[in-house]
C-alpha positions in Angstrom: -8.4 10.2 3.1 -11.7 9.8 1.3 -14.8 11.6 2.6 -18.2 10.2 3.4 -18.8 6.4 3.3 -15.2 5.7 2.1 -13.4 7.3 5.0 -11.9 4.0 6.1 -10.5 3.1 2.7 -7.4 3.9 0.8 -8.1 6.0 -2.3 -5.9 7.7 -4.9 -4.6 10.5 -2.6 -3.8 8.0 0.1 -1.9 5.8 -2.4 0.1 8.8 -3.5 0.9 9.5 0.1 2.0 6.0 0.9 4.2 5.8 -2.2 5.8 9.2 -1.3 4.4 11.1 -4.3 2.2 13.5 -2.3 3.7 16.8 -1.1 0.9 17.2 1.3 0.9 13.9 3.4 2.9 10.8 4.0 2.5 7.3 4.9 2.3 8.1 8.6 -0.7 10.5 8.0 -2.6 7.8 6.1 -1.9 5.3 8.9 -3.0 7.9 11.7 -6.3 8.6 9.7 -7.1 4.8 9.2 -6.1 3.6 12.7 -6.8 6.7 14.8 -9.3 8.7 12.8 -6.9 11.6 12.7 -8.4 14.6 10.8 -6.7 17.3 8.8 -8.2 20.8 9.1 -9.7 21.7 5.8 -7.9 24.6 4.1 -9.5 27.0 1.5 -7.6 25.2 -1.2 -9.1 21.9 -0.1 -12.6 23.4 -0.1 -12.1 24.7 -3.6 -10.9 21.3 -4.8 -13.8 19.5 -3.3 -16.2 22.0 -5.0 -14.5 21.6 -8.3 -14.4 17.8 -8.4 -17.7 17.4 -10.2 -16.8 20.1 -12.7 -13.5 18.4 -13.5 -15.2 15.0 -13.8 -17.8 16.4 -16.2 -15.1 18.1 -18.3 -13.0 14.9 -18.5 -16.0 12.8 -19.4 -16.9 15.3 -22.1 -13.3 15.4 -23.5 -12.9 11.5 -23.4 -16.3 11.0 -25.1 -15.2 13.4 -27.9 -11.9 11.4 -28.4 -14.0 8.2 -29.0 -15.8 9.7 -31.9 
């Protein structure tokens, strides 16, 4: 599920889980989070991923803007 103000929405990770593409969660997990507010304990890998999101976004933006030129 998404963090912050989008906690009650379905984002990319939730869609992957619903469609069966996520090795980390399934459709029941998404349902439990949306309906019951179930939480998953954050792992070190999840923390690293969250911290690296902005770096990856910056790299992707730079890469894609270079392709346009």
